[in-house]
Each structure stands twice: as C-alpha cells, then as structure tokens.
C-alpha positions in Angstrom: -28.4 2.4 4.2 -27.6 1.4 0.6 -29.1 3.7 -2.1 -26.4 4.0 -4.8 -23.9 1.8 -6.6 -21.2 3.6 -4.6 -22.9 2.6 -1.4 -22.8 -1.0 -2.5 -19.1 -0.8 -3.4 -18.3 0.8 0.1 -20.3 -2.0 1.8 -18.4 -4.7 -0.1 -15.1 -3.0 0.8 -16.1 -3.0 4.5 -17.1 -6.6 4.3 -13.8 -7.5 2.5 -11.7 -5.6 5.0 -13.3 -7.2 8.0 -13.0 -10.7 6.5 -9.3 -10.1 5.6 -8.7 -8.9 9.2 -10.4 -12.0 10.6 -8.3 -14.2 8.4 -5.1 -12.5 9.4 -6.0 -12.8 13.1 -6.5 -16.6 12.5 -3.0 -16.7 10.9 -1.5 -14.9 13.9 -3.2 -17.3 16.3 -1.6 -20.2 14.3 1.8 -18.5 14.2 1.9 -17.8 17.9 0.2 -21.0 19.0 -2.5 -19.4 21.1 -5.6 -17.3 20.5 -6.0 -13.6 21.3 -6.6 -12.9 25.0 -5.4 -16.3 25.9 -2.5 -16.7 28.4 0.7 -18.3 27.1 4.3 -18.8 28.1 5.4 -18.0 24.6 8.0 -15.2 24.5 6.6 -13.8 21.2 3.3 -12.1 21.5 1.0 -9.7 19.7 2.2 -6.2 19.2 -0.6 -4.1 17.7 -1.4 -3.5 14.0 0.2 -1.9 11.0 -2.0 -0.1 8.5 -1.5 -1.1 4.9 -3.2 0.3 1.7 -4.1 -2.3 -0.9 -6.0 -2.3 -4.2 -8.9 -4.6 -4.8 -11.4 -4.8 -7.6 -13.6 -2.6 -5.4 -11.0 0.2 -5.2 -8.3 1.1 -2.8 -8.7 0.3 0.9 -6.8 0.2 4.1 -6.4 -3.0 6.1 -4.8 -3.6 9.5 -2.1 -6.2 9.6 -1.4 -7.8 13.0 2.2 -7.6 14.2 4.1 -9.7 16.6 6.9 -8.6 19.0 9.7 -10.5 17.2 8.5 -9.5 13.7 8.5 -13.1 12.5 4.9 -13.2 11.4 4.6 -13.7 7.6 0.9 -13.3 6.6 -0.2 -15.5 3.7 -3.6 -13.9 2.9 -2.0 -10.5 2.1 1.7 -11.1 1.9 4.3 -8.5 2.8 4.8 -6.0 0.0 1.6 -7.2 -1.8 -0.4 -4.3 -3.0 -3.1 -6.0 -5.1 -5.7 -8.4 -3.6 -8.1 -8.5 -6.5 -7.5 -12.2 -6.9 -8.8 -13.1 -3.4 -11.6 -10.5 -3.0 -13.9 -12.1 -5.6 -13.5 -15.5 -3.8 -14.4 -14.0 -0.5 -17.4 -12.1 -1.8 -18.8 -15.2 -3.5 -18.4 -17.3 -0.4 -20.1 -14.6 1.6 -22.9 -14.5 -0.9 -23.4 -18.2 -0.4 -24.2 -17.6 3.2 -20.8 -18.3 4.8 -19.8 -16.3 7.9 -16.5 -14.5 8.0 -15.1 -17.1 10.4 -16.1 -19.9 8.0 -14.5 -18.1 5.1 -11.4 -17.7 7.2 -11.3 -21.4 8.0 -11.9 -22.3 4.4 -9.1 -20.2 3.0 -6.8 -21.2 5.8 
C-alpha cells in the first residue's frame, strides 16, 4: 500500500533486507556443504541468526546474519564489522528492477 515517498523507501528496504538474507543463506549453504533442512554428517551446522544494523542508501536497517555452530562462517555479502552496504544496495535494486528474482540476484552476486 504505497502512497508516499517514505512508503517507497520502506518497501525498498524490505526488498533489500530479504535479498541480502537470501544471499547470506546461499553463502551458508556453500560454507556448510548442504542446504537448509537437508541432513548431513557434517559436525558444523546452523545455529540461528544474529541481528546486525547496517546503513544503506535507503537508511538504517536491521538484517539477520546466519550463524554456524563453530563460528567459522565468514559472510562475503555483508562482511563482519561492515556497517555500510550502500555500494551493493544499488546493484541489487537495479537487478530487481530488471525482473530478476531474489534467488537469481543471489546466484548472480555469488
């Protein structure tokens, strides 16, 4: 229900947050060697999420960073201690505007 410029900005932040989460999930899948909800003999496994506040060109937002049990996961989309993601958010929004799904965007950036 978009009626103001602020509504558009909030919608873009939601889109950006969801896409970044999807990308980080794909990174975690690659790190662990198996997808979410898939059985594995790996002794390292998913261990919830950690909230992180980052700044984008659309304002400040919270994202959820997946964690692994051994704390060896090093995300590349939003690196540890990185607080500004304005360099990647414009790329994500432009790919979305071209009709790409969040999964396609994730695969492209990966």
